N, C-alpha and C positions, 0 to 999 in steps of 0.2 A: 505451492506457489511462492505460498506469504516471502519463505527464507528467499528462494528466485529473486524476487523483486526487491526485498533487501538487499541482499549481495549486491543486482544490480546498482542496484541505487549509491551503494558504499563506495562500488569502483567505479562509477562516473562522477562522484565527487574528488576521490582519490588522483581519476584522473586532469579532472578540473584544478583540486590544488597545484597540482604539479605542475602542468602549463600556468599558472600565474607566476609560481617559483622561480620559473627558469627565467623569465624576466627582470629576478632581483641581479643584484654583484652577488658574486662568492661569499664575499664576505657577510651578505645578510642573509644569505639560502641556508647555508652549511647551519649555523645555529637556529637560527628555528628547524628547520629537519629535524637536529639533533634534541634540541629542546623541545618543544611546543608538536611535533609530531610524531618523535620515538619517547617520549619520556624522560629524556635521561638528565641527570641535573646540571647546572650551569661549570663546573668545576670538570664533570667525566666532556662534558663538552669541549671545552677547553683542551682538554687533553686529548681530544680524537681530531679538531681542528688547528692546535695549534696557536689557535689568538689565546688573547687574553682572555679569564675570565671577566673584566669589566667587555673586552673587547663584544665577547660575544653576548654581553648584558644589551649592549647598544646595538650589533647587529640586529637583536630581535626586537628593540624599540624601535630601530628606522625602517629595518623591514615591513614591519607590519604599517606601518604609517605607509609606506609609500604603497602597499599593496591596497590601501583602504581608499588612498586617493588613485589609483589603477581605477578600481570600483567605482568611485564616483562618477569616471571621468567614462565610463563606461555605459551606465546609465543612462 
């Protein structure tokens, strides 16, 4: 039963994160997905998204900042 609870909580958390990420523009969402959730390097994320490495870094920074602001406003 412990694994079932953990699996359910992980799936629920993943769903919540996906919903929050949908609130972000494409240029912020994709870098966060690639680098922070999938563990890709910045250079790999740049190749996969078609963005420059700098744009990936900026997208992550701005996206996380925007998510934090959205979460604060929900609380």
